[in-house]
C-alpha positions in Angstrom: 164.5 164.6 128.1 164.8 161.0 127.3 164.8 159.9 123.7 161.7 158.4 122.3 162.0 154.6 122.2 161.9 153.4 118.6 160.4 149.8 118.1 163.0 147.3 117.0 162.5 144.9 114.1 161.9 141.2 114.9 165.4 140.3 113.8 166.8 142.2 116.8 165.0 139.8 119.1 166.8 136.7 120.2 165.7 133.5 118.5 164.3 132.2 121.8 162.2 135.4 122.5 158.5 134.6 122.8 156.1 135.8 120.2 152.7 137.0 121.4 149.7 135.7 119.5 146.1 136.8 120.4 143.4 134.4 119.4 139.7 135.2 120.3 141.1 137.8 122.8 143.3 135.3 124.6 147.0 135.7 124.7 149.3 132.9 123.7 153.2 132.9 123.7 155.2 130.8 121.3 159.1 131.1 121.0 160.2 132.5 117.7 162.6 129.7 117.0 159.8 127.2 117.3 157.8 129.0 114.7 160.7 129.2 112.3 161.1 125.4 112.5 157.8 125.0 110.5 158.0 127.1 107.3 154.9 127.6 105.3 152.6 127.9 108.3 150.5 131.1 108.8 152.4 132.2 111.9 155.8 131.7 110.1 154.6 133.9 107.2 153.3 136.6 109.6 156.2 136.5 112.0 157.6 139.9 110.9 154.2 141.5 111.7 153.8 139.6 115.0 157.3 140.7 116.3 157.4 144.3 115.2 156.5 145.3 118.7 156.3 143.0 121.7 152.7 143.0 122.8 151.4 143.8 119.3 147.6 144.1 118.9 147.0 141.6 116.1 144.1 139.5 117.1 142.8 136.4 115.2 139.1 136.0 115.3 139.3 132.2 115.5 138.2 129.7 118.2 140.9 129.4 120.8 140.3 125.7 121.7 141.7 124.4 118.4 144.6 126.9 118.6 145.7 125.3 121.9 146.5 122.2 119.8 148.3 124.4 117.3 150.3 126.0 120.1 151.2 122.6 121.4 152.4 121.6 117.9 154.8 124.5 117.8 156.1 123.8 121.3 156.4 120.0 121.2 156.4 119.1 117.5 153.4 116.8 118.1 149.9 117.6 116.8 146.9 116.2 118.8 143.2 116.9 118.4 141.4 118.1 121.5 138.6 115.7 122.5 136.0 118.4 122.9 136.6 119.8 119.3 134.6 118.7 116.3 136.9 117.0 113.8 135.4 119.0 111.0 136.1 122.3 112.8 139.6 121.2 113.7 140.3 120.4 110.0 139.2 123.9 109.1 141.4 125.4 111.7 144.4 123.4 110.5 143.8 124.7 107.0 143.6 128.3 108.3 146.8 128.0 110.3 148.6 126.3 107.3 149.2 123.0 109.0 148.6 119.8 107.1 146.2 117.3 108.7 148.5 114.4 108.0 150.8 115.8 110.6 148.4 114.6 113.3 149.6 111.8 115.6 148.2 108.4 114.7 145.9 108.4 117.7 144.1 111.5 116.5 144.7 111.0 112.7 142.5 107.9 112.7 139.7 109.9 114.3 139.9 112.7 111.7 140.1 110.2 108.8 137.1 108.3 110.2 135.2 111.5 110.4 136.0 112.5 106.9 135.1 109.1 105.6 131.8 109.2 107.5 131.1 112.7 105.9 131.7 111.4 102.4 129.5 108.3 103.1 126.8 110.7 104.3 127.0 112.8 101.2 126.8 109.7 99.0 123.8 108.4 101.0 121.9 111.7 100.7 122.4 111.8 96.9 121.4 108.1 96.6 118.2 108.6 98.7 116.4 111.6 97.1 113.4 111.3 99.5 115.8 112.2 102.4 117.6 115.0 100.6 116.8 118.7 101.0 115.9 119.0 97.4 112.3 120.1 96.7 109.9 117.4 95.5 106.9 119.3 94.1 107.0 122.5 92.3 104.1 124.9 92.3 103.1 123.9 88.7 103.1 120.2 89.3 100.3 118.4 87.5 97.8 116.0 89.1 99.5 113.1 87.4 102.9 114.0 89.1 101.2 114.4 92.5 99.4 111.1 92.1 102.7 109.4 91.2 104.3 110.7 94.4 101.4 109.4 96.5 101.4 106.0 94.8 105.1 105.5 95.0 105.2 106.7 98.7 107.6 109.6 98.0 105.8 112.2 100.1 105.0 112.4 103.8 101.3 113.1 103.4 98.1 111.5 104.7 96.9 110.3 101.2 100.4 108.7 100.7 100.2 106.9 104.0 96.7 105.7 103.4 97.6 104.3 100.0 100.8 102.8 101.4 98.9 101.1 104.2 96.1 99.9 101.8 98.6 98.3 99.4 100.7 96.9 102.2 97.6 95.2 103.7 96.9 93.4 100.4 100.5 92.4 100.0 100.5 90.8 103.4 97.1 89.2 102.6 98.4 87.7 99.4 101.5 86.3 101.2 99.3 84.8 104.0 96.9 83.3 101.4 99.9 81.7 99.6 101.4 80.3 102.7 98.3 79.1 104.5 96.9 77.4 101.4 99.7 74.9 101.5 98.6 73.6 104.9 96.6 70.5 104.9 94.5 72.0 107.7 93.1 74.4 105.1 92.5 71.8 102.4 89.2 70.1 101.5 88.2 67.1 99.5 86.9 67.6 95.9 83.2 68.2 95.5 81.2 65.8 93.3 81.2 68.2 90.4 85.0 68.9 90.7 85.6 65.1 90.8 83.3 64.7 87.8 85.1 67.3 85.8 88.5 66.0 86.6 87.3 62.3 86.0 85.8 63.1 82.6 88.7 65.3 81.5 90.2 63.3 78.6 88.2 60.1 79.5 84.9 58.7 78.3 82.3 56.8 80.4 78.9 55.2 79.8 76.2 57.6 78.9 74.2 56.8 82.0 77.2 57.5 84.2 77.8 60.8 82.5 74.1 61.7 82.7 74.1 60.9 86.4 77.1 63.1 87.2 75.8 65.9 84.9 72.1 66.1 86.0 71.6 64.3 89.4 74.4 65.6 91.7 74.6 68.4 94.2 77.9 70.2 93.5 78.2 71.3 97.1 78.6 67.8 98.4 81.9 66.0 98.9 82.5 63.6 96.1 83.0 60.3 98.0 80.2 61.1 100.5 77.8 61.9 97.7 78.5 58.6 95.9 78.2 56.6 99.1 74.9 58.4 99.9 73.5 57.4 96.5 74.7 53.8 96.8 73.2 53.6 100.3 73.1 50.0 101.4 75.1 48.9 98.3 78.1 51.1 99.2 80.0 48.2 100.8 78.9 45.5 98.3 81.5 43.5 96.5 81.0 42.1 93.0 79.8 38.8 94.3 77.3 40.4 96.6 75.9 42.4 93.7 75.6 39.1 91.7 73.8 37.4 94.6 71.4 40.4 95.0 70.5 40.4 91.3 70.2 36.6 91.3 67.9 36.8 94.3 65.7 39.5 92.7 65.5 37.7 89.4 64.7 34.4 91.2 61.6 36.1 92.7 60.6 37.0 89.1 61.5 33.6 87.6 64.0 35.2 85.3 67.2 33.3 84.4 70.4 34.8 85.8 73.2 36.0 83.6 76.7 36.8 84.8 76.4 40.4 83.7 73.5 42.4 84.8 72.6 44.1 81.5 69.7 41.9 80.4 66.6 43.0 82.2 64.4 46.1 81.8 63.1 45.7 85.3 63.6 49.1 87.2 65.0 47.6 90.4 67.4 45.4 88.6 68.5 48.2 86.3 69.0 50.5 89.3 71.2 47.9 91.0 73.1 47.4 87.7 73.7 51.1 87.5 74.9 51.3 91.1 77.2 48.4 90.4 78.8 50.3 87.6 78.9 53.5 89.7 80.7 51.7 92.5 83.4 50.6 90.1 84.2 54.3 89.2 87.4 55.4 90.8 86.9 59.0 92.0 90.0 61.2 92.1 91.5 61.0 95.6 92.7 64.6 95.6 92.4 67.6 97.9 92.4 71.3 97.1 92.5 74.5 99.1 89.5 76.1 100.6 87.4 78.3 98.3 88.0 81.3 100.5 91.6 81.4 99.3 90.4 81.5 95.7 88.2 84.6 96.6 91.2 86.2 98.3 93.4 85.6 95.3 90.9 87.1 92.9 90.5 90.3 95.1 94.3 90.6 95.3 94.7 90.2 91.5 92.2 93.0 91.0 93.8 95.3 93.5 97.3 94.9 92.1 96.1 95.1 88.5 94.6 98.5 89.3 97.8 99.5 91.2 100.0 98.5 88.2 97.8 100.4 85.8 97.9 103.5 88.0 101.7 103.3 88.3 102.2 102.9 84.6 99.9 105.9 83.9 101.4 108.2 86.4 105.1 107.3 86.4 107.4 109.8 84.6 108.9 107.1 82.4 107.7 103.5 81.8 111.2 102.6 80.5 112.8 103.9 83.7 110.1 102.2 85.8 111.1 98.8 84.4 114.8 99.4 85.0 114.0 98.4 88.6 114.3 94.7 89.1 111.6 94.8 91.8 109.1 96.4 89.4 109.9 93.7 86.8 109.4 90.9 89.3 106.2 92.5 90.6 104.7 92.7 87.1 105.8 89.1 86.3 104.1 87.8 89.4 100.9 89.7 88.6 100.8 88.5 84.9 101.6 84.9 86.0 98.8 85.1 88.6 96.3 86.2 86.0 97.3 83.6 83.5 97.2 80.9 86.2 93.7 81.9 87.2 92.5 81.8 83.6 94.0 78.4 83.1 92.5 77.1 86.4 89.1 77.9 84.9 89.7 76.4 81.5 92.2 73.6 82.1 91.4 71.2 84.9 94.6 69.3 84.7 96.4 72.6 85.4 94.6 72.8 88.7 95.0 69.2 89.9 97.9 67.8 87.9 101.6 68.7 87.4 102.9 69.7 84.0 104.9 72.2 82.0 102.8 75.1 83.1 103.6 74.6 86.7 106.2 77.4 86.3 103.2 79.8 86.7 102.6 78.3 90.1 106.3 78.6 91.1 106.4 82.2 90.0 103.8 83.0 92.7 106.5 82.2 95.3 108.0 85.5 94.2 105.2 87.4 95.9 107.6 88.2 98.8 109.5 90.6 96.4 106.3 92.5 96.0 106.6 93.4 99.7 110.1 94.8 99.0 108.7 96.8 96.1 106.1 98.4 98.3 108.4 99.3 101.1 111.4 100.3 98.9 110.9 104.0 99.8 110.8 103.4 103.5 113.8 105.0 105.2 115.0 101.8 106.9 114.8 99.8 103.7 116.7 102.4 101.8 119.4 102.5 104.5 119.7 98.7 104.4 120.0 98.6 100.6 122.6 101.4 100.7 124.6 99.6 103.4 124.7 96.4 101.4 126.1 98.3 98.4 128.7 100.3 100.5 129.8 97.2 102.5 129.9 94.8 99.5 133.7 94.3 99.9 133.3 93.5 103.6 130.5 91.0 102.9 132.7 89.4 100.2 135.5 89.2 102.7 133.2 87.5 105.2 132.1 85.0 102.6 135.7 84.3 101.6 136.7 83.6 105.2 133.7 81.3 105.6 134.5 79.5 102.4 138.1 78.9 103.4 137.1 77.9 107.0 134.3 75.6 105.8 136.7 73.8 103.3 139.5 73.5 105.8 137.6 72.1 108.7 135.2 70.0 106.6 138.0 68.3 104.7 139.9 67.8 108.0 136.9 66.3 109.7 136.2 64.0 106.7 139.5 62.3 107.0 139.3 62.0 110.8 135.7 60.6 110.8 135.5 59.0 107.4 132.9 56.5 108.7 130.7 59.2 110.0 131.1 61.7 107.1 130.2 59.8 104.0 131.5 62.5 101.7 133.3 65.9 101.7 130.2 67.8 100.4 128.3 66.5 103.4 131.1 67.6 105.6 130.8 71.1 104.0 127.3 71.3 105.2 128.5 70.4 108.7 131.2 73.1 108.5 128.9 75.8 107.3 126.3 75.1 110.0 129.0 75.0 112.7 130.9 78.2 111.6 127.6 80.2 111.4 126.8 78.9 114.9 123.4 77.4 113.8 124.1 73.8 114.8 121.2 71.8 113.6 122.6 68.6 115.1 121.9 66.5 112.1 125.7 65.9 111.7 128.3 66.0 114.4 131.7 64.5 115.2 131.8 61.3 117.4 135.6 60.9 118.1 137.6 63.0 120.5 139.8 64.4 117.8 136.8 65.2 115.6 135.2 67.1 118.5 138.4 69.2 118.9 138.2 70.1 115.2 134.6 70.9 115.7 135.4 73.2 118.6 138.0 75.1 116.6 135.6 75.4 113.7 132.9 76.9 115.9 135.3 79.3 117.6 136.8 80.5 114.3 133.2 81.1 113.0 132.4 83.3 115.9 135.6 85.2 115.5 135.0 85.8 111.8 131.5 87.0 112.3 132.5 89.2 115.2 135.2 90.9 113.0 133.0 91.6 109.9 129.4 92.1 111.1 130.0 95.2 113.3 131.3 97.1 110.3 128.0 96.6 108.5 126.0 97.2 111.7 127.8 100.5 112.6 127.2 101.9 109.1 123.5 100.9 109.2 122.9 102.5 112.6 124.7 105.7 111.7 122.9 106.1 108.4 119.6 105.2 109.9 119.9 107.9 112.6 120.9 110.3 109.8 117.8 109.3 107.8 115.6 109.9 110.8 117.2 113.3 111.4 116.8 114.3 107.8 113.2 113.1 107.8 112.4 115.2 110.9 114.2 118.2 109.4 112.2 118.1 106.2 108.9 117.1 107.8 106.2 119.6 107.3 108.2 121.6 104.7 106.9 122.0 101.1 109.3 120.1 98.9 109.9 120.0 95.2 112.2 118.1 92.9 112.4 116.7 89.4 110.3 113.5 89.3 112.2 110.4 88.5 111.9 106.6 88.7 114.8 105.1 90.7 116.2 101.8 89.5 116.6 99.3 92.4 
C-alpha cells in the first residue's frame, strides 16, 4: 500500500515554480520568483498560503479584468491600465492588491491622475452649487417664508418658481430694451410747448405777457416750434424790419406817429403784432427727449423690481448674507438710483435736459445688465460658467500674460519698423491686441513688407496662444455642464430639503 502523499511546503518548490491564483473563478499562474520581487504586495504576503498545495482552492472575489493588469505587472514589471476598465475601479483594485498607483507607466498614469483630478473637481463643484447637490432643500416643517424665498430665488424646480423666474426675466429684458432703444434718435421726439416752456423759464424771467401766454394759452400736446409758428401764422418768417414796416403801415392808416419800438399804442391789432414780435425773438430750447412710452415702461419696471426687492428682503434667511453678494448690491444700487432719478426728473428740469453732477444717477442705470446676471445666477449653465472662471483663474492669467508679452513685443517692434505709420507705441499696442486676438478691425495695419511679416507672426502667435489655453477652460465647462444636467435629472421630481442660505456671488 502506497504511502499517503503529504503536501510539501512552498519552500520546497523551486523559485520558478508557478503559483496558481484564482480570481472570480478564473485561474491565473504567476511564477513565485516574480511575486517575491515585489515585497509588500498582497500576493507576496499570502504566498505561503497560495503554495501550500499546488492547485489550492483560495479564490479572490474580485473582478478579473483589472487583475490581468496585475498579472502583467508581476510578469513584465510594467503596470498598464486596461482601456475597458474604469480608472476609479482600477485604483481600488490596485489598493486591494497592495500595488501603488504611481507604479503605472506614464501613458496610463496620466489617465489615472486626470480621472482623480476630475473627481476632485466634481466634488468641489457639487459643494459649491447647492442646488445641484443631493442635499434636501425643504424640510417638512419649513415655513411659508422659507418656501417663498426658494421660489423667489429660483432654487427649486417647481412651476411657481419657473413662473416667477420668467416674470422677472421678462421685466429685466424689458428694462434693458428700454434703456438701449431710448438712446436711438429714431425713438426721440421734440419737446412739447409745455416742456420747452418749463425748461425755458427754469432760472430765467420773461415779460409777464410772454409767461401768461405760455402758461394759459398753449396746448401741451403740441410740438414747441410748431405751436409757436402756428400762433405767429403769417408773421412766423418776418424779420425785425418787416415787423417795423407792418406796424408803420397799420399806424399810417390810423394817422398815428411811428416809433421805433412798438410799445406805444393800445390798439389791439398793433398790440398783437408787438406781442408776436416779442414771441418770435424767444429762443426755444432745441432739444429732443425720448418717447413718453419709455417713461411709462421705466415706471412699471421700477414698481416691479421694488416689489421684488421688498419680497427678497422679507423672505431671505439673512439680510446681511444677502448683501454679501456683489450682484445683489449692484441690483439694489441700480434700483435706488432709478427711483431717485425719476423723482429728480419730476422736480428738477435741468436734471432731465442738462448735464451736471447728478448725471452719475444716469450712468448707474447702465448697470442694469448685471440685474440679468442676478436673476439667472441660479441657472445651472451660469453656475457652471462662474465655477469654471474660478477654477481656471490661473490659466486665464497665463493667457493674459502671454497676450501682454506678445502685444508688447510685436507692437514695439512694429513701431520702430513703421514709425511714420504708428505715431506712438500705445497706438501700436492697440494694433497688437487686435491682431493677436484675431479681431482685425483694419483701422491700423502695416504698410511695409517687413511690417507685414511682423504682423503675420503676431497673428499666428495669437492663434497659437488662444488654441493652447482656451480648450482647458472649454473642456472643464463642458464636463461640469454635463454633470450639472445629470444631477438635475437625478434630483428632478424628488422632494428635497436643506438648510436655507444666501450664497455670496
